[in-house]
C-alpha positions as CSV (number, residue, x, y, z in Angstrom):
1,M,-118.7,68.9,225.7
2,T,-121.4,71.0,223.6
3,S,-121.7,74.7,224.6
4,I,-125.7,75.6,224.2
5,R,-126.9,78.9,224.4
6,R,-130.4,80.1,224.5
7,L,-132.4,83.5,223.9
8,S,-135.7,83.3,224.9
9,L,-138.4,85.7,224.7
10,V,-140.8,86.1,228.2
11,A,-144.3,85.2,227.9
12,D,-146.2,87.9,229.6
13,E,-149.4,90.2,228.9
14,I,-147.9,91.9,226.0
15,H,-146.3,88.7,224.7
16,P,-148.7,85.8,225.5
17,R,-147.8,82.2,224.3
18,H,-150.3,80.8,222.3
19,S,-152.3,77.8,222.9
20,G,-152.6,75.2,220.1
21,A,-149.6,77.1,218.0
22,L,-147.5,75.0,216.0
23,R,-144.0,75.2,217.3
24,I,-141.4,75.1,214.3
25,A,-137.4,74.9,214.6
26,I,-135.3,76.6,211.7
27,A,-131.7,75.5,211.1
28,T,-129.8,78.5,210.0
29,Q,-126.3,80.0,210.5
30,D,-127.2,83.8,210.2
31,M,-130.7,83.5,212.2
32,R,-132.3,85.3,208.8
33,S,-132.4,82.1,206.5
34,L,-133.1,78.4,206.5
35,N,-129.9,77.8,205.2
36,A,-128.1,74.9,207.3
37,H,-127.7,71.1,207.6
38,F,-129.1,69.8,210.7
39,G,-125.7,68.8,212.1
40,S,-124.0,72.1,211.1
41,A,-126.3,74.4,212.1
42,K,-124.7,77.1,214.5
43,H,-128.5,78.2,215.4
44,F,-132.2,77.2,215.3
45,A,-134.7,79.8,215.5
46,V,-138.0,78.5,217.1
47,Y,-141.3,80.2,216.4
48,D,-144.9,79.6,217.1
49,V,-147.2,79.5,213.9
50,T,-150.9,79.8,214.4
51,L,-153.5,80.5,211.5
52,D,-153.2,84.3,212.5
53,G,-149.4,84.6,212.4
54,W,-146.3,83.9,213.9
55,D,-144.4,84.7,217.1
56,F,-140.6,84.2,217.8
57,V,-140.0,82.1,220.8
58,E,-136.0,81.6,221.0
59,A,-132.9,81.0,219.2
60,V,-130.8,78.1,220.3
61,S,-127.0,78.2,219.4
62,F,-124.4,75.8,219.5
63,D,-120.5,76.2,219.4
64,D,-119.5,72.4,218.3
65,V,-121.0,72.1,214.9
66,S,-120.4,69.3,211.9
67,D,-118.7,70.5,209.1
68,E,-120.9,68.9,206.6
69,T,-117.8,66.5,205.1
70,G,-120.2,63.5,206.3
71,K,-117.3,62.1,208.4
72,H,-118.1,60.8,211.7
73,R,-116.4,61.6,215.1
74,I,-114.9,59.4,217.3
75,E,-117.1,57.3,219.5
76,G,-118.7,59.1,222.4
77,D,-118.4,62.4,220.8
78,D,-122.3,63.1,220.3
79,R,-123.2,66.3,219.1
80,I,-126.9,65.3,218.0
81,T,-128.1,64.4,221.1
82,P,-128.1,67.8,222.7
83,K,-129.5,69.4,219.5
84,V,-132.6,67.3,219.9
85,N,-133.0,67.2,223.2
86,A,-132.8,71.5,222.9
87,L,-135.4,71.2,220.2
88,R,-137.8,69.1,222.4
89,G,-141.3,70.6,222.3
90,C,-141.2,71.7,218.9
91,H,-143.5,70.0,216.4
92,L,-141.6,70.5,213.3
93,L,-137.7,71.1,212.3
94,F,-137.1,72.7,208.9
95,C,-133.5,72.1,207.8
96,R,-131.6,71.6,204.6
97,A,-130.5,68.0,204.9
98,I,-130.3,65.6,207.8
99,G,-129.0,62.4,208.2
100,G,-130.5,58.9,208.7
101,P,-129.6,58.3,212.4
102,S,-130.2,62.3,213.1
103,A,-133.5,61.9,211.5
104,A,-134.5,58.9,213.7
105,K,-133.2,60.6,217.1
106,V,-135.3,63.8,215.8
107,I,-138.5,61.7,215.1
108,A,-138.2,59.6,218.4
109,A,-138.3,63.3,220.2
110,K,-141.6,63.3,218.2
111,I,-140.6,66.3,216.1
112,H,-141.2,66.0,212.0
113,P,-138.0,66.8,210.1
114,I,-138.7,68.7,206.8
115,K,-135.8,69.1,204.2
116,V,-135.9,72.1,202.2
117,G,-133.7,71.7,199.0
118,H,-132.5,75.2,198.5
119,P,-131.8,78.3,201.5
120,E,-134.7,80.5,201.8
121,P,-135.6,83.4,204.2
122,I,-137.2,82.3,207.5
123,Q,-140.0,84.6,206.9
124,D,-140.9,82.6,203.5
125,V,-140.7,79.4,205.8
126,L,-143.3,81.0,208.5
127,S,-145.6,82.0,205.6
128,R,-145.8,78.7,203.9
129,T,-146.6,77.0,207.2
130,Q,-149.2,79.4,208.3
131,K,-150.7,79.0,204.7
132,M,-150.6,75.0,205.4
133,L,-152.6,75.7,208.5
134,Q,-155.1,77.9,207.2
135,T,-155.7,75.9,204.0
136,A,-156.3,72.0,203.9
137,P,-153.2,70.5,205.5
138,P,-151.6,67.8,204.0
139,P,-151.9,64.4,205.3
140,W,-148.4,64.6,207.1
141,L,-149.1,68.0,208.8
142,R,-152.8,66.7,210.1
143,K,-151.0,63.7,211.6
144,V,-148.3,66.0,213.6
145,L,-151.2,68.6,214.4
146,A,-153.0,65.3,216.0
147,Q,-150.1,63.9,218.0
148,A,-149.1,67.6,219.5
149,G,-152.7,68.0,220.4
150,V,-153.1,71.2,218.1
151,A,-156.7,71.1,217.0
152,E,-157.4,72.2,213.7
153,K,-160.4,74.8,213.1
154,K,-162.8,73.5,210.4
155,P,-164.8,76.4,209.1
156,F,-168.2,76.2,209.0
157,E,-170.0,76.0,205.4
158,D,-173.2,77.0,206.7
159,E,-173.9,78.2,210.3
160,N,-177.9,78.3,210.3
């Protein structure tokens, strides 16, 4: 049985939840960098990203992770479903790699997986995501935003 721990910030007047934020999960071994495959991630750092910035939402940690050998466990020993369930409500998942069956489960949960070929600081992932929101989001991100009900703010060329 997989042990899951969550550390979540409580929304209050000082740290309100942003409506219209893009919620992203980042696969990490150390809570500092995007540096883990989906199946072997010990942690997922979850953030809300808006046009104006980002806020840490929670850290989700797992005790039972894969060893990245590509070998499957015995039938009935599922480490993927608990991870997918723990990330429900996220719109994007950034990870170093994700297998086909895991990607299918993530997509079925309405989470868009994004593979990043090299480790990078979480701050860089957040900054790049914010820039995508501020500029013209690529078509795949516009689709995610529409499905998530996150409205895009379109600048007015002429306000007269």
